[in-house]
C-alpha positions in Angstrom: -8.6 2.4 -10.8 -8.8 -0.4 -8.5 -8.6 -0.3 -4.9 -5.2 -1.8 -4.1 -3.8 1.3 -7.0 -4.8 3.9 -4.4 -2.0 2.2 -1.8 0.4 2.4 -4.7 -0.7 6.0 -5.4 -0.8 7.9 -2.1 2.1 5.6 0.0 4.4 4.6 -3.0 4.2 1.3 -3.0 5.4 -1.2 -5.6 3.9 -4.1 -7.5 5.2 -6.6 -4.4 3.7 -4.8 -1.6 0.6 -5.0 -2.8 0.3 -8.7 -3.5 1.6 -9.0 0.4 -0.8 -6.9 1.5 -3.3 -8.9 -1.0 -2.2 -12.0 0.6 -2.5 -10.7 4.4 -5.8 -9.5 3.6 -6.9 -13.0 2.0 -5.3 -14.5 5.2 -7.9 -15.3 8.2 -4.7 -15.3 10.6 -1.6 -12.6 10.8 0.8 -13.8 8.8 5.3 -14.5 9.8 7.3 -12.8 7.0 8.2 -16.7 6.1 4.4 -17.2 5.8 4.7 -14.0 4.2 7.1 -15.1 1.2 6.4 -18.2 0.5 2.5 -17.0 -0.6 4.6 -14.5 -2.4 7.2 -16.7 -3.9 10.2 -14.5 -2.3 13.0 -14.9 -0.4 12.5 -14.2 2.8 14.4 -11.3 2.9 12.6 -9.6 -0.6 9.5 -10.1 1.9 11.0 -8.4 4.5 11.3 -5.2 3.0 8.3 -5.6 1.5 6.1 -6.0 4.6 8.2 -2.9 5.8 7.7 -0.6 3.6 3.6 -1.5 4.1 4.0 -1.2 8.2 6.0 2.2 7.2 2.9 3.4 5.1 0.8 2.0 8.1 -1.4 -0.8 6.3 -0.3 -2.7 7.7 0.8 -3.5 11.8 3.2 -5.5 13.0 2.5 -7.5 16.5 4.9 -9.6 18.7 4.0 -12.5 19.6 6.3 -14.2 22.9 6.9 -18.3 23.3 6.3 -18.8 27.0 10.1 -20.8 27.2 11.6 -17.3 26.0 12.2 -15.4 22.5 9.2 -13.8 20.1 8.7 -13.7 16.8 6.8 -11.4 14.4 3.1 -11.7 12.4 1.9 -8.8 10.7 -1.9 -8.4 9.8 -3.3 -5.7 7.7 -4.5 -2.4 8.7 -8.6 -1.7 9.7 -9.9 -1.0 6.2 -12.1 1.9 7.8 -8.7 3.6 9.2 -7.1 3.4 5.6 -10.0 4.8 3.8 -10.0 7.9 6.4 -6.3 7.9 6.0 -6.4 8.3 2.5 -8.8 10.6 2.7 -6.9 12.7 4.8 -4.4 12.9 1.9 -6.2 13.4 -0.7 -7.9 16.5 1.3 -3.9 17.7 2.0 -2.9 17.0 -1.6 -6.2 18.8 -2.7 -5.4 21.6 -0.6 -2.1 22.0 -1.5 -3.7 22.2 -6.0 -5.3 24.6 -4.4 -3.0 27.0 -3.6 0.0 26.3 -6.2 -3.2 27.3 -8.4 -3.5 30.3 -6.9 0.0 31.4 -7.0 0.1 30.1 -10.7 -2.3 32.6 -11.5 -1.1 36.4 -8.7 2.7 35.3 -10.7 1.5 35.4 -14.3 -1.6 37.7 -14.0 1.4 40.3 -12.6 3.6 39.5 -15.5 1.2 40.2 -17.8 -0.2 43.4 -15.9 3.7 44.6 -15.9 4.2 43.8 -20.1 0.5 45.5 -20.9 2.0 48.6 -18.9 6.0 48.3 -20.3 3.9 49.0 -23.9 
């Protein structure tokens, strides 16, 4: 499994999201949605949806840049890798704890059934 596969698995991201993320990681400067759309050769609206998924997942940050004469635009850049890794570790720990609880419940449920079946005989 590649490291980018973790983002897809843990955050439910799509292939295009991964392409946009890699473009942002490889860029020295934050990028606009137009820059991203051009970089992944997609329509602006398609790139925007991918970037929004990345922002919602917390793997990309959004920053507003103001024009001096008024107005603004947004640029995007990847979240700090240590923050991402810490969050992925937290998600993994949560999943592991949930699976442990489900396994315990499974064991108890079927142990009781086996004991009840043996007692009925």
